[in-house]
C-alpha positions as protocol buffer text, in pm:
chain_id: "A"
residue {
  index: 1
  type: UNK
  ca { x: 1301 y: 927 z: 1081 }
}
residue {
  index: 2
  type: UNK
  ca { x: 1353 y: 687 z: 794 }
}
residue {
  index: 3
  type: UNK
  ca { x: 1226 y: 736 z: 440 }
}
residue {
  index: 4
  type: UNK
  ca { x: 934 y: 493 z: 485 }
}
residue {
  index: 5
  type: UNK
  ca { x: 808 y: 687 z: 788 }
}
residue {
  index: 6
  type: UNK
  ca { x: 845 y: 1013 z: 599 }
}
residue {
  index: 7
  type: UNK
  ca { x: 646 y: 861 z: 311 }
}
residue {
  index: 8
  type: UNK
  ca { x: 372 y: 752 z: 553 }
}
residue {
  index: 9
  type: UNK
  ca { x: 358 y: 1107 z: 692 }
}
residue {
  index: 10
  type: UNK
  ca { x: 307 y: 1245 z: 341 }
}
residue {
  index: 11
  type: UNK
  ca { x: -19 y: 1377 z: 205 }
}
residue {
  index: 12
  type: UNK
  ca { x: -221 y: 1271 z: -97 }
}
residue {
  index: 13
  type: UNK
  ca { x: -241 y: 1461 z: -423 }
}
residue {
  index: 14
  type: UNK
  ca { x: -590 y: 1580 z: -324 }
}
residue {
  index: 15
  type: UNK
  ca { x: -464 y: 1713 z: 9 }
}
residue {
  index: 16
  type: UNK
  ca { x: -179 y: 1886 z: -171 }
}
residue {
  index: 17
  type: UNK
  ca { x: -425 y: 2047 z: -412 }
}
residue {
  index: 18
  type: UNK
  ca { x: -641 y: 2167 z: -123 }
}
residue {
  index: 19
  type: UNK
  ca { x: -352 y: 2386 z: -6 }
}
residue {
  index: 20
  type: UNK
  ca { x: -459 y: 2635 z: -273 }
}
residue {
  index: 21
  type: UNK
  ca { x: -800 y: 2733 z: -405 }
}
residue {
  index: 22
  type: UNK
  ca { x: -677 y: 2967 z: -675 }
}
residue {
  index: 23
  type: UNK
  ca { x: -422 y: 2997 z: -950 }
}
residue {
  index: 24
  type: UNK
  ca { x: -191 y: 2706 z: -866 }
}
residue {
  index: 25
  type: UNK
  ca { x: -475 y: 2458 z: -827 }
}
residue {
  index: 26
  type: UNK
  ca { x: -632 y: 2573 z: -1154 }
}
residue {
  index: 27
  type: UNK
  ca { x: -301 y: 2542 z: -1342 }
}
residue {
  index: 28
  type: UNK
  ca { x: -236 y: 2192 z: -1204 }
}
residue {
  index: 29
  type: UNK
  ca { x: -583 y: 2080 z: -1312 }
}
residue {
  index: 30
  type: UNK
  ca { x: -541 y: 2242 z: -1654 }
}
residue {
  index: 31
  type: UNK
  ca { x: -211 y: 2064 z: -1712 }
}
residue {
  index: 32
  type: UNK
  ca { x: -350 y: 1733 z: -1585 }
}
residue {
  index: 33
  type: UNK
  ca { x: -658 y: 1757 z: -1808 }
}
residue {
  index: 34
  type: UNK
  ca { x: -447 y: 1838 z: -2115 }
}
residue {
  index: 35
  type: UNK
  ca { x: -211 y: 1542 z: -2086 }
}
residue {
  index: 36
  type: UNK
  ca { x: -261 y: 1322 z: -2390 }
}
residue {
  index: 37
  type: UNK
  ca { x: -123 y: 973 z: -2366 }
}
residue {
  index: 38
  type: UNK
  ca { x: -88 y: 766 z: -2681 }
}
residue {
  index: 39
  type: UNK
  ca { x: -148 y: 392 z: -2680 }
}
residue {
  index: 40
  type: UNK
  ca { x: 224 y: 307 z: -2667 }
}
residue {
  index: 41
  type: UNK
  ca { x: 274 y: 514 z: -2353 }
}
residue {
  index: 42
  type: UNK
  ca { x: -52 y: 388 z: -2205 }
}
residue {
  index: 43
  type: UNK
  ca { x: 55 y: 26 z: -2256 }
}
residue {
  index: 44
  type: UNK
  ca { x: 392 y: 97 z: -2096 }
}
residue {
  index: 45
  type: UNK
  ca { x: 226 y: 253 z: -1790 }
}
residue {
  index: 46
  type: UNK
  ca { x: -18 y: -38 z: -1759 }
}
residue {
  index: 47
  type: UNK
  ca { x: 263 y: -293 z: -1791 }
}
residue {
  index: 48
  type: UNK
  ca { x: 412 y: -202 z: -1452 }
}
residue {
  index: 49
  type: UNK
  ca { x: 320 y: -489 z: -1221 }
}
residue {
  index: 50
  type: UNK
  ca { x: 544 y: -421 z: -924 }
}
residue {
  index: 51
  type: UNK
  ca { x: 450 y: -180 z: -648 }
}
residue {
  index: 52
  type: UNK
  ca { x: 622 y: 156 z: -678 }
}
residue {
  index: 53
  type: UNK
  ca { x: 611 y: 412 z: -397 }
}
residue {
  index: 54
  type: UNK
  ca { x: 699 y: 768 z: -488 }
}
residue {
  index: 55
  type: UNK
  ca { x: 800 y: 1017 z: -222 }
}
residue {
  index: 56
  type: UNK
  ca { x: 746 y: 1363 z: -366 }
}
residue {
  index: 57
  type: UNK
  ca { x: 907 y: 1676 z: -225 }
}
residue {
  index: 58
  type: UNK
  ca { x: 696 y: 1966 z: -350 }
}
residue {
  index: 59
  type: UNK
  ca { x: 542 y: 2302 z: -269 }
}
residue {
  index: 60
  type: UNK
  ca { x: 214 y: 2423 z: -420 }
}
residue {
  index: 61
  type: UNK
  ca { x: 367 y: 2759 z: -526 }
}
residue {
  index: 62
  type: UNK
  ca { x: 653 y: 2603 z: -725 }
}
residue {
  index: 63
  type: UNK
  ca { x: 611 y: 2631 z: -1105 }
}
residue {
  index: 64
  type: UNK
  ca { x: 801 y: 2306 z: -1170 }
}
residue {
  index: 65
  type: UNK
  ca { x: 580 y: 2122 z: -919 }
}
residue {
  index: 66
  type: UNK
  ca { x: 268 y: 2262 z: -1087 }
}
residue {
  index: 67
  type: UNK
  ca { x: 393 y: 2127 z: -1421 }
}
residue {
  index: 68
  type: UNK
  ca { x: 536 y: 1787 z: -1322 }
}
residue {
  index: 69
  type: UNK
  ca { x: 306 y: 1663 z: -1044 }
}
residue {
  index: 70
  type: UNK
  ca { x: 15 y: 1621 z: -1287 }
}
residue {
  index: 71
  type: UNK
  ca { x: 231 y: 1390 z: -1501 }
}
residue {
  index: 72
  type: UNK
  ca { x: 305 y: 1166 z: -1203 }
}
residue {
  index: 73
  type: UNK
  ca { x: -58 y: 1178 z: -1095 }
}
residue {
  index: 74
  type: UNK
  ca { x: -165 y: 1066 z: -1443 }
}
residue {
  index: 75
  type: UNK
  ca { x: 60 y: 759 z: -1411 }
}
residue {
  index: 76
  type: UNK
  ca { x: -85 y: 683 z: -1065 }
}
residue {
  index: 77
  type: UNK
  ca { x: -440 y: 715 z: -1198 }
}
residue {
  index: 78
  type: UNK
  ca { x: -369 y: 475 z: -1485 }
}
residue {
  index: 79
  type: UNK
  ca { x: -178 y: 218 z: -1279 }
}
residue {
  index: 80
  type: UNK
  ca { x: -273 y: 166 z: -914 }
}
residue {
  index: 81
  type: UNK
  ca { x: 61 y: -12 z: -848 }
}
residue {
  index: 82
  type: UNK
  ca { x: 222 y: 333 z: -853 }
}
residue {
  index: 83
  type: UNK
  ca { x: 153 y: 529 z: -533 }
}
residue {
  index: 84
  type: UNK
  ca { x: 263 y: 874 z: -429 }
}
residue {
  index: 85
  type: UNK
  ca { x: 279 y: 1077 z: -112 }
}
residue {
  index: 86
  type: UNK
  ca { x: 383 y: 1440 z: -98 }
}
residue {
  index: 87
  type: UNK
  ca { x: 588 y: 1618 z: 168 }
}
residue {
  index: 88
  type: UNK
  ca { x: 710 y: 1976 z: 174 }
}
residue {
  index: 89
  type: UNK
  ca { x: 1073 y: 2054 z: 102 }
}
residue {
  index: 90
  type: UNK
  ca { x: 1074 y: 2295 z: 393 }
}
residue {
  index: 91
  type: UNK
  ca { x: 1162 y: 2103 z: 707 }
}
residue {
  index: 92
  type: UNK
  ca { x: 1269 y: 1793 z: 515 }
}
residue {
  index: 93
  type: UNK
  ca { x: 1590 y: 1919 z: 355 }
}
residue {
  index: 94
  type: UNK
  ca { x: 1801 y: 1650 z: 523 }
}
residue {
  index: 95
  type: UNK
  ca { x: 1630 y: 1386 z: 307 }
}
residue {
  index: 96
  type: UNK
  ca { x: 1731 y: 1574 z: -5 }
}
residue {
  index: 97
  type: UNK
  ca { x: 2104 y: 1598 z: 74 }
}
residue {
  index: 98
  type: UNK
  ca { x: 2212 y: 1332 z: -176 }
}
residue {
  index: 99
  type: UNK
  ca { x: 1980 y: 1470 z: -446 }
}
residue {
  index: 100
  type: UNK
  ca { x: 2098 y: 1832 z: -443 }
}
residue {
  index: 101
  type: UNK
  ca { x: 2199 y: 2000 z: -768 }
}
residue {
  index: 102
  type: UNK
  ca { x: 2470 y: 2264 z: -739 }
}
residue {
  index: 103
  type: UNK
  ca { x: 2431 y: 2245 z: -362 }
}
residue {
  index: 104
  type: UNK
  ca { x: 2056 y: 2318 z: -369 }
}
residue {
  index: 105
  type: UNK
  ca { x: 1758 y: 2097 z: -290 }
}
residue {
  index: 106
  type: UNK
  ca { x: 1538 y: 2126 z: -599 }
}
residue {
  index: 107
  type: UNK
  ca { x: 1166 y: 2070 z: -621 }
}
residue {
  index: 108
  type: UNK
  ca { x: 994 y: 1873 z: -726 }
}
residue {
  index: 109
  type: UNK
  ca { x: 1211 y: 1579 z: -633 }
}
residue {
  index: 110
  type: UNK
  ca { x: 1045 y: 1242 z: -688 }
}
residue {
  index: 111
  type: UNK
  ca { x: 1217 y: 952 z: -511 }
}
residue {
  index: 112
  type: UNK
  ca { x: 1099 y: 624 z: -662 }
}
residue {
  index: 113
  type: UNK
  ca { x: 1111 y: 326 z: -428 }
}
residue {
  index: 114
  type: UNK
  ca { x: 1023 y: -41 z: -449 }
}
residue {
  index: 115
  type: UNK
  ca { x: 773 y: -207 z: -217 }
}
residue {
  index: 116
  type: UNK
  ca { x: 1042 y: -228 z: 55 }
}
residue {
  index: 117
  type: UNK
  ca { x: 1103 y: 149 z: 26 }
}
residue {
  index: 118
  type: UNK
  ca { x: 1446 y: 105 z: -125 }
}
residue {
  index: 119
  type: UNK
  ca { x: 1520 y: 392 z: -368 }
}
residue {
  index: 120
  type: UNK
  ca { x: 1539 y: 289 z: -734 }
}
residue {
  index: 121
  type: UNK
  ca { x: 1572 y: 631 z: -897 }
}
residue {
  index: 122
  type: UNK
  ca { x: 1482 y: 999 z: -895 }
}
residue {
  index: 123
  type: UNK
  ca { x: 1326 y: 1268 z: -1106 }
}
residue {
  index: 124
  type: UNK
  ca { x: 1448 y: 1613 z: -1011 }
}
residue {
  index: 125
  type: UNK
  ca { x: 1287 y: 1943 z: -1109 }
}
residue {
  index: 126
  type: UNK
  ca { x: 1256 y: 1922 z: -1490 }
}
residue {
  index: 127
  type: UNK
  ca { x: 1234 y: 1661 z: -1765 }
}
residue {
  index: 128
  type: UNK
  ca { x: 1567 y: 1557 z: -1915 }
}
residue {
  index: 129
  type: UNK
  ca { x: 1492 y: 1715 z: -2253 }
}
residue {
  index: 130
  type: UNK
  ca { x: 1459 y: 2062 z: -2098 }
}
residue {
  index: 131
  type: UNK
  ca { x: 1792 y: 2018 z: -1919 }
}
residue {
  index: 132
  type: UNK
  ca { x: 1954 y: 1917 z: -2248 }
}
residue {
  index: 133
  type: UNK
  ca { x: 1817 y: 2225 z: -2428 }
}
residue {
  index: 134
  type: UNK
  ca { x: 1936 y: 2454 z: -2148 }
}
residue {
  index: 135
  type: UNK
  ca { x: 2274 y: 2279 z: -2148 }
}
residue {
  index: 136
  type: UNK
  ca { x: 2331 y: 2361 z: -2516 }
}
residue {
  index: 137
  type: UNK
  ca { x: 2313 y: 2731 z: -2431 }
}
residue {
  index: 138
  type: UNK
  ca { x: 2120 y: 2856 z: -2736 }
}
residue {
  index: 139
  type: UNK
  ca { x: 1913 y: 3137 z: -2582 }
}
residue {
  index: 140
  type: UNK
  ca { x: 1640 y: 3131 z: -2849 }
}
residue {
  index: 141
  type: UNK
  ca { x: 1590 y: 2756 z: -2809 }
}
residue {
  index: 142
  type: UNK
  ca { x: 1590 y: 2792 z: -2430 }
}
residue {
  index: 143
  type: UNK
  ca { x: 1327 y: 3069 z: -2434 }
}
residue {
  index: 144
  type: UNK
  ca { x: 1101 y: 2877 z: -2674 }
}
residue {
  index: 145
  type: UNK
  ca { x: 1138 y: 2550 z: -2482 }
}
residue {
  index: 146
  type: UNK
  ca { x: 1073 y: 2714 z: -2145 }
}
residue {
  index: 147
  type: UNK
  ca { x: 759 y: 2886 z: -2275 }
}
residue {
  index: 148
  type: UNK
  ca { x: 626 y: 2555 z: -2402 }
}
residue {
  index: 149
  type: UNK
  ca { x: 732 y: 2383 z: -2080 }
}
residue {
  index: 150
  type: UNK
  ca { x: 543 y: 2640 z: -1867 }
}
residue {
  index: 151
  type: UNK
  ca { x: 231 y: 2565 z: -2072 }
}
residue {
  index: 152
  type: UNK
  ca { x: 265 y: 2195 z: -1992 }
}
residue {
  index: 153
  type: UNK
  ca { x: 380 y: 2091 z: -2339 }
}
residue {
  index: 154
  type: UNK
  ca { x: 657 y: 1867 z: -2202 }
}
residue {
  index: 155
  type: UNK
  ca { x: 451 y: 1659 z: -1958 }
}
residue {
  index: 156
  type: UNK
  ca { x: 478 y: 1362 z: -2191 }
}
residue {
  index: 157
  type: UNK
  ca { x: 856 y: 1390 z: -2157 }
}
residue {
  index: 158
  type: UNK
  ca { x: 821 y: 1389 z: -1777 }
}
residue {
  index: 159
  type: UNK
  ca { x: 611 y: 1072 z: -1807 }
}
residue {
  index: 160
  type: UNK
  ca { x: 874 y: 911 z: -2032 }
}
residue {
  index: 161
  type: UNK
  ca { x: 1153 y: 1002 z: -1787 }
}
residue {
  index: 162
  type: UNK
  ca { x: 953 y: 850 z: -1500 }
}
residue {
  index: 163
  type: UNK
  ca { x: 884 y: 532 z: -1698 }
}
residue {
  index: 164
  type: UNK
  ca { x: 1257 y: 489 z: -1768 }
}
residue {
  index: 165
  type: UNK
  ca { x: 1305 y: 474 z: -1391 }
}
residue {
  index: 166
  type: UNK
  ca { x: 1015 y: 250 z: -1289 }
}
residue {
  index: 167
  type: UNK
  ca { x: 958 y: 11 z: -1578 }
}
């Protein structure tokens, strides 16, 4: 199966959310509802005029999916040229081969594609700023950043990382 067919087999954000009627769903909605987008970011999202298709590999139970999917959804809600479909990692690992980190398929993995379904970039697992903090190795900074991240305080950074890829 090619990537376009896999995308077409994917489910919508609403269908993904319906996989859980408890804690994960509530946390996704909480994070989504707390995303504040300033005018600069809003203008950048609205300025995308080309169709972007995003194939998302995610699982409802994954903390990083719970945090980062709302950021992508917010972009899709603001600009209808950006579309996403979600597929599970389980059973689709072969599509993640070239995106593995340290030999592991990470989720979420967002594969951004143009209107011909040619990949143009990826977002994998966490926003770049969190990776940079972890990479510096200062345990106090890592603990503080991860606590804030788990509360959804870095969703704006996820949005900025995505915009660097698609705009």
